[in-house]
Phi, psi and omega in degrees: 000131182289130179278142179294145178289142176295154179294126181283146178292156177285124182275116185244132175246133181250126181236108183205137183277003174254103185305323181294323178294310181299315181292323179295314179295318180301313181299322180291313183294330181290352176281348179267131183293333184264015178232135174237114176281114188266357177166162172230129181238158188251001176200166184294326179298316179298321179297316179297315183293330186253002185299320182293318182288320183278324176048061181286155170282318182228138176241127171267116192235123175284157180272309185266101181222157178287163177071294177226125182284170186296324181294312179297316179300318180303311183294315182292319180298319181289337172289321181283321184223082185300337183276354180292129176268118183255125175250119176283131177240108190217161174267354182273126180244020179282146180304324182298315179298315186291310182294323179295319179298317179293322180292338178274003173109357177298142180267353180195167182217123180237136171278148188290351180263013180287154178295156180306316183299332183286329175298316178296318179298319180297318178298314179298322183293313181289331175294334177276002177087014182247151177285147177228127173237130175293165186303319181295321179288318180298318181289331181292325184256358182308316181295342183270358185259030179263059177094355180290141179275149174289144180285145174281143174286169179301320180293319178296323177296320178297316181291323176301317179300315180297315181294322182293340177274006175089011181283147176282166176304320181295317180292321178296317180300317180293320181295321184260000179058048174229172183280157177298323179298321179295319177299317180299320179296313178299318182299317178297317180293322178298314180298319180296313182296322183270349182069035183242133187262338188239161176294323178299323179294323177296318179297316180297318178299316181298321179291317183291333183254014174076012182294328184272356181296136176083007181267346182085007179251000000 
């Protein structure tokens, strides 16, 4: 009889340009038996270049970094590895930073002054497929959640334009040189953010908001 495999630890990658911060978080997380810190990187470019090789379950990602900032890194990484759960770890608590990070695909937002236990809770929460906002982040954006839609990222706007022209997921993937699975992920996120259930609805939205202007269609 085949024995069940033991539960694998959660693979965590820390990306922060302050070595003391990254090393401190790493040392704390390594005290948990169900977490394996697979690396610490100092900028977004390194994260993008190494995401395929490291293949983390969860990434703790700073926003303000040299070479490639956290927002750009977040979007590109999710195109390469849509299943990566990205937690933004930042000192910025302004609503603009938080909502923009979430609109770029981050599953959570933590301020750098949160207790150690909360970092672990956030990792467990996003691994369960749920969004996590620390108390400071949640209170900062609460007033903006009264029916306001999340903004589309630049990549999502590009894909919306392609879909609105009647292209299939396969055609969009070929046009943008990304995988069909990535297109499907973006399509799902676009529908969720806009509150639209059908492709016809996406086309109508694109027409009403000028997305199709200048395309020749």
